[in-house]
C-alpha positions as CSV (number, residue, x, y, z in Angstrom):
1,M,13.8,10.2,17.0
2,T,11.5,11.9,14.4
3,A,10.3,10.4,11.3
4,Q,12.0,13.0,9.3
5,E,15.4,12.2,11.0
6,L,14.9,8.4,10.3
7,V,14.2,9.0,6.6
8,S,17.2,11.4,6.3
9,K,19.5,9.0,8.0
10,M,18.5,5.8,6.2
11,K,21.4,3.9,4.7
12,K,19.4,2.1,2.0
13,R,16.9,4.3,0.5
14,P,14.2,2.6,-1.6
15,F,14.4,3.5,-5.3
16,V,11.3,4.5,-7.3
17,S,11.6,5.8,-10.9
18,N,10.6,9.3,-11.6
19,A,8.0,8.0,-14.2
20,V,6.1,5.9,-11.4
21,L,6.1,9.0,-9.1
22,K,4.8,11.1,-11.8
23,L,2.0,8.6,-12.5
24,V,1.2,8.9,-8.8
25,N,0.9,12.6,-9.0
26,L,-1.4,12.3,-12.0
27,L,-3.9,10.3,-9.7
28,E,-5.1,13.5,-8.1
29,Q,-6.4,15.0,-11.3
30,P,-10.2,14.9,-11.6
31,A,-9.8,13.2,-15.2
32,L,-7.0,11.4,-16.4
33,S,-6.5,10.5,-20.1
34,D,-4.8,7.5,-21.8
35,H,-2.4,9.9,-23.5
36,E,-1.0,11.3,-20.1
37,V,-0.5,7.8,-18.8
38,V,1.3,6.7,-21.9
39,Q,3.5,9.7,-22.0
40,A,4.6,9.2,-18.3
41,I,5.4,5.6,-18.9
42,K,7.3,6.3,-22.0
43,C,9.7,8.5,-19.9
44,D,11.2,5.3,-18.5
45,S,12.2,2.7,-21.1
46,V,13.0,-0.1,-18.5
47,L,9.4,0.4,-17.0
48,A,7.9,0.4,-20.4
49,A,9.6,-2.8,-21.3
50,S,8.6,-4.4,-18.0
51,L,5.0,-3.3,-18.6
52,L,4.9,-5.0,-22.1
53,R,6.4,-8.2,-20.8
54,A,3.9,-8.4,-18.0
55,C,1.0,-7.8,-20.3
56,D,2.1,-10.6,-22.6
57,S,1.4,-12.9,-19.8
58,P,-1.5,-15.5,-20.4
59,D,-3.2,-14.0,-17.2
60,F,-4.2,-10.9,-19.3
61,G,-5.9,-13.0,-22.0
62,L,-4.8,-10.7,-24.8
63,K,-5.4,-12.4,-28.2
64,E,-2.1,-11.2,-29.7
65,P,1.3,-9.9,-28.5
66,V,1.6,-6.2,-27.5
67,S,4.3,-4.2,-29.2
68,S,3.8,-0.6,-27.7
69,V,2.6,1.2,-24.6
70,D,0.0,2.9,-26.7
71,Q,-1.4,-0.4,-27.7
72,V,-1.6,-2.0,-24.2
73,V,-3.2,1.2,-22.7
74,S,-5.7,1.1,-25.5
75,L,-6.4,-2.7,-24.9
76,L,-6.5,-2.6,-21.1
77,G,-7.6,1.0,-20.3
78,H,-5.3,3.3,-18.1
79,Q,-7.0,2.4,-14.8
80,Q,-5.8,-1.3,-15.2
81,I,-2.4,-0.2,-16.5
82,L,-1.9,2.1,-13.6
83,R,-2.4,-0.8,-11.2
84,I,0.2,-2.8,-13.1
85,V,2.7,-0.1,-13.4
86,L,2.4,0.9,-9.6
87,N,3.1,-2.8,-8.9
88,L,6.2,-2.8,-11.2
89,G,7.4,0.5,-9.9
90,F,7.1,-0.1,-6.1
91,G,7.6,-3.9,-6.1
92,K,11.3,-4.0,-6.0
93,A,11.5,-1.6,-3.1
94,M,9.1,-3.6,-1.1
95,T,9.9,-7.3,-1.7
96,V,13.1,-7.2,0.3
97,P,13.3,-9.0,3.7
98,L,12.8,-6.9,6.7
99,P,14.8,-8.5,9.6
100,G,13.6,-5.9,12.1
101,Y,10.0,-7.2,11.5
102,A,10.9,-10.8,11.1
103,V,9.5,-10.4,7.6
104,E,10.8,-12.6,4.9
105,A,11.2,-11.4,1.2
106,N,7.8,-10.8,-0.5
107,E,5.9,-11.1,2.7
108,L,5.4,-7.3,3.0
109,W,4.6,-7.1,-0.7
110,R,2.1,-9.8,-0.6
111,H,0.3,-8.0,2.3
112,S,0.6,-4.6,0.6
113,L,-1.1,-6.0,-2.5
114,A,-3.8,-7.7,-0.4
115,T,-4.4,-4.4,1.3
116,A,-4.6,-2.6,-2.1
117,T,-7.3,-5.1,-3.2
118,A,-9.1,-4.6,0.1
119,A,-9.0,-0.8,-0.2
120,E,-10.8,-1.0,-3.6
121,T,-13.3,-3.3,-2.1
122,V,-13.8,-1.0,0.9
123,V,-14.5,2.2,-1.3
124,G,-17.1,0.1,-3.4
125,N,-19.0,-1.2,-0.4
126,I,-19.0,1.4,2.4
127,T,-21.1,4.5,1.8
128,G,-19.4,7.8,2.7
129,L,-15.8,6.7,1.7
130,N,-15.4,8.8,-1.5
131,A,-12.2,7.8,-3.4
132,K,-11.3,6.6,-6.8
133,P,-10.7,2.8,-6.8
134,V,-7.2,3.3,-8.3
135,V,-6.2,5.9,-5.5
136,A,-7.5,3.4,-2.9
137,F,-5.4,0.7,-4.6
138,T,-2.4,3.0,-4.4
139,V,-2.7,3.9,-0.7
140,G,-3.4,0.3,0.1
141,L,-0.2,-0.6,-1.8
142,L,2.0,2.0,0.0
143,H,0.5,2.0,3.5
144,D,3.4,0.0,5.0
145,I,6.3,1.4,3.0
146,G,7.6,3.0,6.2
147,K,8.7,-0.4,7.4
148,V,11.2,-0.6,4.7
149,V,12.8,2.4,6.4
150,L,12.1,1.7,10.1
151,S,13.3,-1.8,9.9
152,Q,16.8,-0.4,9.7
153,A,16.5,1.0,13.0
154,L,15.3,-2.0,14.7
155,T,18.1,-3.6,16.6
156,P,17.7,-6.9,18.3
157,E,17.4,-4.9,21.6
158,V,14.7,-2.6,20.1
159,Q,12.8,-5.5,18.7
160,A,12.9,-7.4,22.1
161,D,11.4,-4.2,23.8
162,M,8.7,-3.8,21.3
163,R,7.7,-7.3,21.2
164,N,7.5,-7.3,24.9
165,R,5.2,-4.3,25.0
166,I,2.9,-5.9,22.4
167,E,2.8,-9.3,24.0
168,R,2.8,-8.2,27.7
169,D,0.8,-5.0,27.5
170,H,-1.2,-5.9,24.4
171,H,-0.2,-2.7,22.6
172,P,-0.7,-2.4,18.9
173,R,2.5,-2.4,16.9
174,S,2.3,1.3,15.9
175,E,1.8,2.3,19.7
176,A,4.9,0.1,20.7
177,E,7.0,1.7,18.0
178,K,6.2,5.2,19.1
179,E,6.9,4.2,22.9
180,V,10.4,2.9,22.0
181,L,11.5,4.9,18.9
182,G,9.4,8.1,19.1
183,T,7.6,7.6,15.9
184,D,6.0,4.6,14.0
185,H,6.1,3.1,10.4
186,A,3.0,5.0,9.4
187,E,4.5,8.4,10.1
188,V,7.9,7.3,8.6
189,G,6.1,6.2,5.5
190,G,4.2,9.4,5.1
191,C,7.5,11.3,5.5
192,L,9.2,9.2,2.9
193,L,6.3,9.8,0.4
194,Q,6.4,13.5,1.2
195,S,10.1,13.6,0.2
196,W,9.0,12.0,-3.1
197,Q,6.4,14.9,-3.4
198,V,3.5,12.7,-4.0
199,P,0.0,14.1,-3.5
200,E,-1.0,15.2,0.0
201,E,-4.0,13.0,0.3
202,I,-1.9,9.9,-0.4
203,V,0.7,11.1,2.2
204,E,-2.2,11.6,4.7
205,A,-3.6,8.1,4.0
206,V,-0.3,6.5,4.7
207,A,0.9,8.7,7.6
208,N,-2.5,8.3,9.5
209,H,-3.5,4.7,8.6
210,H,-3.5,3.6,12.3
211,Q,-5.1,6.8,13.5
212,P,-7.6,7.6,10.8
213,V,-8.9,11.1,10.3
214,L,-12.8,11.2,10.6
215,E,-13.4,15.0,11.5
216,P,-14.5,17.2,10.0
217,R,-15.1,14.7,7.3
218,P,-13.6,11.1,6.8
219,R,-10.2,11.3,5.0
220,L,-8.4,8.7,2.9
221,S,-6.7,7.2,5.9
222,V,-10.0,5.7,7.0
223,V,-10.0,3.7,3.8
224,T,-6.4,2.6,4.4
225,H,-7.1,1.8,8.0
226,L,-10.0,-0.4,7.2
227,A,-8.2,-2.0,4.2
228,D,-5.3,-3.0,6.4
229,Y,-7.5,-4.5,9.1
230,I,-9.6,-6.4,6.6
231,A,-6.5,-7.7,4.8
232,H,-5.1,-9.1,8.1
233,L,-8.4,-10.7,9.1
234,A,-8.7,-12.2,5.6
235,G,-5.4,-14.1,6.1
236,S,-2.6,-11.6,4.8
237,A,-0.5,-11.0,7.9
238,P,3.3,-10.3,7.7
239,G,5.6,-10.8,10.7
240,W,5.3,-12.4,14.0
241,D,3.1,-9.5,15.5
242,A,0.5,-9.5,12.8
243,Y,-2.3,-10.0,15.4
244,A,-1.4,-6.6,17.0
245,I,-3.6,-4.9,14.6
246,R,-7.0,-3.3,15.7
247,M,-9.8,-1.5,14.2
248,D,-10.4,2.1,15.5
249,P,-13.7,1.9,17.2
250,R,-14.6,5.3,16.0
251,V,-14.5,4.0,12.5
252,N,-16.7,1.1,13.5
253,H,-19.2,3.4,15.1
254,T,-19.2,6.0,12.1
255,F,-19.9,3.5,9.5
256,N,-21.9,0.9,11.5
257,L,-19.5,-2.0,10.6
258,T,-21.2,-5.1,12.0
259,E,-19.7,-8.4,12.0
260,D,-21.9,-9.5,9.1
261,R,-20.8,-6.5,7.1
262,L,-17.2,-7.0,7.7
263,E,-17.5,-10.7,6.9
264,N,-19.1,-10.0,3.6
265,I,-16.3,-7.5,2.6
266,M,-13.7,-10.2,3.7
267,I,-15.3,-12.8,1.5
268,T,-15.0,-10.5,-1.5
269,V,-11.4,-9.7,-0.5
270,R,-10.6,-13.4,-0.2
271,E,-12.1,-14.1,-3.6
272,S,-10.1,-11.5,-5.2
273,F,-6.7,-12.7,-3.7
274,N,-6.0,-14.4,-7.1
275,R,-5.3,-10.9,-8.3
276,V,-2.4,-10.8,-5.7
277,D,-1.0,-13.8,-7.0
278,Q,-1.1,-12.3,-10.6
279,F,0.7,-9.2,-9.4
280,M,3.2,-11.1,-7.5
281,S,4.2,-13.2,-10.7
282,M,5.1,-10.0,-12.5
283,E,8.7,-9.0,-12.9
């Protein structure tokens, strides 16, 4: 079965508002203004209200209550607001339990937020990975969204077959998925995002995060691949087969990622996990 067939046949399609998808599309612009962000958020009154409620949290340290989207964007800046809005916009779709992956409610979302944090750290610490921090955050956030779709196709028999291939043959999960189903959660996630008409670079980063593209130049999927790997090593690992994650040796060779360099990045990621808890507490 192809990724497109799985997406078209899925019974429970994740809901994401048009305002959030518009904001994702704005990320590809060379320069983004506060006004553009404000106008997109205002298109969704529920999203705007959720944003104001979240920003009134003591975690943000604002000295007075906020009463408008314009005010909160002015106070926090649109880069921080984008992170908050993306969390609010995609969170409900990805906090559901995924029986096919033996993942409880919120587990996938916690890992996704950890990977988003790791992605920002990766682009800030590895030369040659050119990406905006907020774009890196976004692809980290969305890298496993295909699991929400693919979980619906994982019957107990399919799960047993895949688990056997992972444990007996030591195959990565994505490889076991392809062998059994004909596609994997990365391809399915890319297909779902493509159906939402998000920018191609984000589709690529999600679809190829287990097979990152390095030639003729490193693509955004390299950031997602590294962030996912580091998030797992740093302690964010959803599901029984979390250990079945490997770093592509080509990436290691290209960027000379020694154990010391990876450990330093992981320390930074662990220290920033409090941001994950902050995002998780938002409604």
